[in-house]
C-alpha positions as CSV (number, residue, x, y, z in Angstrom):
1,M,-13.2,-42.9,50.3
2,L,-13.7,-43.6,46.6
3,K,-10.8,-45.1,44.7
4,L,-11.0,-44.0,41.1
5,N,-9.0,-45.1,38.0
6,F,-8.4,-42.3,35.5
7,T,-6.5,-41.4,32.4
8,K,-5.0,-37.9,31.9
9,M,-5.1,-36.5,28.4
10,N,-4.6,-33.1,26.7
11,G,-5.8,-31.6,23.5
12,A,-3.4,-28.8,22.4
13,G,-2.5,-28.2,26.1
14,N,-6.1,-28.1,27.3
15,D,-6.0,-31.0,29.8
16,F,-8.6,-33.4,31.1
17,V,-9.2,-36.3,33.4
18,M,-10.9,-39.1,31.5
19,I,-13.0,-41.8,33.2
20,D,-14.7,-44.9,31.8
21,N,-18.3,-44.9,33.1
22,R,-19.8,-47.2,30.6
23,S,-21.2,-49.2,33.5
24,A,-23.2,-46.1,34.5
25,T,-22.4,-46.9,38.2
26,L,-20.3,-43.8,39.0
27,T,-21.8,-40.6,40.3
28,L,-19.6,-37.7,41.3
29,S,-20.6,-34.6,43.2
30,R,-19.6,-31.1,42.1
31,E,-17.2,-31.0,45.1
32,Q,-15.6,-34.4,44.1
33,I,-15.1,-33.2,40.5
34,A,-13.5,-29.9,41.7
35,H,-11.2,-32.0,44.0
36,I,-10.1,-34.2,41.2
37,C,-9.4,-31.2,38.9
38,D,-7.5,-29.3,41.7
39,R,-3.9,-28.9,40.6
40,H,-2.6,-28.9,44.1
41,R,-4.7,-31.6,45.9
42,G,-6.0,-33.7,43.0
43,V,-4.9,-34.9,39.5
44,G,-5.1,-31.4,38.1
45,A,-7.1,-30.6,34.9
46,D,-9.2,-28.0,33.1
47,G,-12.1,-30.4,33.1
48,L,-13.3,-34.0,33.7
49,L,-14.9,-36.3,31.0
50,L,-17.0,-39.3,31.5
51,V,-17.7,-41.9,28.8
52,E,-21.2,-43.2,29.4
53,P,-23.8,-45.5,27.6
54,P,-25.7,-43.7,24.8
55,Q,-29.2,-42.5,25.4
56,K,-30.2,-42.2,21.7
57,D,-28.3,-42.8,18.4
58,G,-24.6,-42.3,19.5
59,D,-22.0,-44.9,20.2
60,F,-21.5,-43.2,23.6
61,R,-22.7,-40.4,25.8
62,F,-20.2,-37.5,26.4
63,R,-20.4,-35.9,29.9
64,Y,-18.2,-32.9,30.5
65,Y,-17.5,-31.0,33.7
66,N,-15.4,-27.8,34.1
67,S,-12.8,-27.7,36.8
68,D,-15.2,-26.0,39.2
69,G,-17.4,-29.1,39.0
70,G,-20.2,-27.6,36.9
71,E,-21.4,-29.5,33.9
72,A,-21.0,-27.8,30.5
73,E,-22.7,-28.5,27.2
74,M,-19.6,-29.1,25.1
75,C,-15.8,-28.8,24.9
76,G,-14.0,-29.1,21.5
77,N,-10.6,-30.1,22.8
78,G,-12.2,-32.4,25.3
79,A,-14.3,-34.0,22.5
80,R,-11.1,-34.9,20.6
81,C,-9.7,-36.5,23.7
82,F,-13.0,-38.3,24.4
83,A,-12.9,-39.8,20.9
84,R,-9.3,-41.0,21.3
85,F,-9.9,-42.3,24.8
86,A,-13.0,-44.2,23.6
87,E,-11.4,-45.6,20.5
88,P,-10.6,-49.0,22.1
89,F,-14.2,-49.4,23.2
90,K,-15.2,-49.7,19.5
91,P,-12.4,-51.7,18.0
92,G,-11.6,-51.2,14.3
93,A,-13.9,-48.2,13.9
94,K,-12.6,-45.2,11.9
95,T,-15.3,-42.9,13.2
96,L,-17.1,-42.4,16.5
97,R,-20.4,-40.7,17.2
98,F,-21.2,-39.4,20.7
99,E,-24.1,-37.6,22.3
100,T,-23.5,-34.2,23.9
101,V,-25.8,-31.6,25.4
102,A,-25.0,-29.5,22.3
103,G,-26.0,-32.3,19.9
104,L,-24.5,-35.4,18.2
105,I,-20.8,-35.1,17.4
106,Q,-18.9,-37.3,14.9
107,A,-15.2,-37.9,15.3
108,E,-12.9,-39.2,12.6
109,Y,-9.4,-40.6,13.3
110,D,-6.7,-39.0,11.2
111,G,-3.4,-40.6,12.3
112,P,-2.4,-38.8,15.6
113,L,-5.1,-36.2,15.0
114,V,-8.8,-36.3,15.5
115,R,-11.3,-34.4,13.2
116,L,-14.6,-33.5,14.7
117,N,-17.8,-32.7,12.8
118,L,-19.4,-30.3,15.2
119,S,-23.0,-29.4,15.6
120,N,-24.0,-26.2,13.7
121,P,-23.2,-23.0,15.6
122,K,-26.0,-20.6,16.5
123,G,-26.4,-17.1,17.7
124,L,-23.8,-15.5,15.4
125,E,-23.9,-11.8,16.2
126,L,-21.3,-9.4,14.8
127,G,-20.5,-5.9,16.0
128,R,-22.3,-5.8,19.3
129,K,-21.3,-2.9,21.5
130,I,-21.1,-3.3,25.3
131,R,-19.9,-0.9,28.0
132,L,-16.8,-1.9,30.0
133,A,-14.7,-0.2,32.6
134,Q,-12.4,1.0,29.8
135,G,-15.2,2.3,27.7
136,E,-17.4,1.0,24.9
137,C,-16.1,-2.2,23.3
138,E,-17.1,-4.1,20.1
139,I,-17.7,-7.8,20.6
140,H,-18.8,-10.6,18.3
141,N,-20.8,-13.5,19.7
142,C,-21.1,-17.1,18.5
143,N,-22.4,-20.2,20.3
144,T,-20.4,-23.3,19.2
145,G,-22.0,-25.6,21.7
146,V,-21.2,-23.1,24.5
147,P,-21.4,-19.3,24.3
148,H,-18.3,-17.4,23.1
149,A,-17.5,-13.7,22.9
150,V,-14.8,-12.7,20.4
151,L,-12.7,-9.6,20.5
152,I,-10.4,-8.6,17.6
153,V,-7.1,-7.3,19.0
154,P,-3.9,-6.0,17.3
155,D,-1.6,-8.1,19.4
156,A,-2.9,-11.1,21.3
157,D,0.3,-11.3,23.4
158,R,-0.5,-7.9,24.9
159,A,-4.2,-8.5,25.5
160,Y,-5.4,-8.3,29.1
161,V,-6.9,-11.8,29.0
162,G,-7.3,-12.3,32.7
163,Q,-8.7,-8.9,33.6
164,L,-10.7,-8.1,30.6
165,G,-11.8,-11.7,30.1
166,A,-13.2,-11.9,33.6
167,E,-15.1,-8.6,33.2
168,I,-16.8,-9.7,30.0
169,R,-17.4,-13.3,31.3
170,Y,-19.4,-11.8,34.2
171,H,-20.9,-8.8,32.3
172,A,-24.6,-8.2,32.8
173,D,-25.3,-8.7,29.1
174,Y,-24.3,-12.4,29.4
175,A,-26.1,-13.1,32.7
176,P,-26.9,-15.4,34.3
177,R,-24.6,-18.1,32.9
178,G,-21.9,-15.9,31.5
179,T,-19.7,-16.5,28.5
180,N,-16.2,-17.6,27.4
181,V,-14.0,-14.8,26.0
182,N,-11.6,-15.1,23.0
183,F,-9.0,-12.5,22.0
184,V,-8.2,-12.9,18.2
185,Q,-5.3,-11.5,16.2
186,K,-5.0,-12.0,12.4
187,L,-1.6,-13.4,11.4
188,G,-2.1,-14.1,7.7
189,A,-4.6,-14.8,5.0
190,D,-5.8,-18.1,6.6
191,R,-4.1,-17.8,10.0
192,I,-5.1,-16.3,13.4
193,R,-3.8,-16.3,16.9
194,V,-6.3,-17.0,19.8
195,R,-6.2,-16.7,23.5
196,T,-9.2,-17.8,25.6
197,Y,-10.6,-17.0,29.0
198,E,-12.7,-20.0,29.9
199,R,-15.9,-19.9,31.9
200,G,-15.8,-22.6,34.6
201,V,-12.0,-22.6,34.7
202,E,-12.1,-18.9,35.5
203,G,-8.9,-18.1,33.8
204,E,-6.9,-18.5,30.6
205,T,-6.3,-22.0,29.2
206,L,-3.7,-23.2,26.7
207,A,-6.4,-23.9,24.2
208,C,-10.2,-24.0,23.8
209,G,-11.7,-26.0,20.9
210,T,-15.1,-24.4,20.8
211,G,-13.4,-21.0,21.3
212,V,-11.1,-21.4,18.3
213,T,-14.1,-22.5,16.3
214,A,-16.0,-19.4,17.2
215,A,-12.9,-17.2,16.7
216,A,-12.3,-18.7,13.2
217,I,-16.0,-18.1,12.1
218,V,-15.8,-14.5,13.3
219,A,-12.4,-13.9,11.8
220,H,-13.7,-15.2,8.5
221,K,-16.7,-12.8,8.5
222,V,-15.0,-9.7,10.1
223,L,-11.3,-10.0,8.9
224,G,-11.8,-11.9,5.7
225,V,-9.7,-14.9,6.8
226,T,-10.0,-17.8,4.4
227,T,-10.9,-21.4,5.2
228,P,-9.7,-23.8,6.4
229,V,-8.5,-21.5,9.2
230,Q,-5.2,-22.3,10.9
231,V,-5.5,-21.3,14.6
232,L,-2.4,-20.8,16.8
233,V,-3.3,-21.3,20.4
234,Q,-1.6,-20.3,23.6
235,G,-0.1,-23.7,24.1
236,G,1.8,-23.4,20.8
237,D,-0.3,-26.0,18.8
238,V,-2.1,-25.2,15.6
239,L,-5.7,-26.3,15.2
240,E,-7.6,-26.3,11.9
241,V,-11.2,-25.1,11.6
242,D,-13.2,-25.6,8.4
243,F,-16.8,-24.6,7.6
244,R,-19.1,-23.0,5.0
245,F,-22.0,-20.5,5.2
246,E,-25.5,-21.3,4.1
247,G,-28.2,-18.7,4.4
248,G,-26.0,-16.5,6.5
249,N,-25.2,-19.3,9.1
250,P,-22.1,-21.4,9.5
251,V,-22.7,-25.1,8.7
252,D,-20.5,-28.2,8.1
253,V,-18.1,-27.2,10.9
254,F,-15.0,-29.3,11.4
255,L,-12.3,-29.0,14.1
256,K,-9.0,-30.9,13.7
257,G,-6.2,-31.2,16.2
258,P,-4.2,-33.4,18.5
259,A,-5.5,-35.6,21.4
260,D,-2.6,-36.9,23.5
261,F,-2.3,-39.3,26.4
262,T,-0.3,-38.0,29.3
263,F,-0.6,-40.7,32.1
264,T,-2.9,-43.1,33.9
265,G,-3.4,-43.5,37.6
266,T,-5.6,-44.0,40.6
267,I,-6.8,-41.3,43.0
268,D,-8.6,-41.5,46.4
269,V,-11.6,-39.1,46.3
270,P,-13.3,-38.1,49.5
C-alpha cells in the first residue's frame, strides 16, 4: 500500500490532486491515478498533477493526468493550480516557467489570480460540417494544447452537453483520440458563456481552461467578440482570455483566473 501526501486545489471549480514529485521517485499506474481521482473511493478530482524536475529550460516539468488515468498534453485550469502550488518551490519569484507536452508555459502571479502565457494554438478550423444523429452540425475546431470542438448555441443552459458532447467527443472525424467539446453562447460585446464536455473526464466539468481559450478564439472570429474576452464558466467564475492574430493565426495567448487551495491530506493507494 502506497501512502501519498497530496494537496487538493481547484481552478474555477475544475478540481485537481496536486503532488510534489520533484524527487522523481514516484511512479503511478493508470489504475492508481483513476483510484485517487475517484469521487467515491479516492480523493475525487477531474485530474491529477505532478510537479517534476525540468528536462529542458523550465523551472519544473508539468505532468497532467485525466481522472481516467490517461496522460494529457495540457490543462489550462490545472496549469494555474500548478503554478500556485509550485510557488513556494521558487521563493520570491513573480513568474514560473514549466514544461508541458504542449510546450513551455509561463505563469505570472497577479494577487489571488494566475495569468498564463500559453503556447500558440494550432489547427484553427472554422465552419466544419459533421453529421450527427440530429442531422448536420457546424463545428469549429482549435487545438489549445489539446483538441477542442466549439459549437455556437443560442442558450448554453439548454444545450445537451452530456448527450451531444459525448457524440462529438467519440465522432469518427476525431478518431482515434477524440476531442473536447465546448458549447458557447454570446452574452455581450466582450463576454461569452461556455460549458465543456471534457475528454478523459467523460462528462461536463465546471470549467476547462484550454476549452474557454478555444471558445474565446472562435467567438472572436465567428461572433465578433472583442478581446480580452470575459468567459463565464459553469462553476460561476469568470476567466479572461486575451490574444491577437498574426497571419491568420492566434498568438500571444493569455489565460487569467483563480487557483485556489481546498485542503491537504494523505491517502493510501493500493
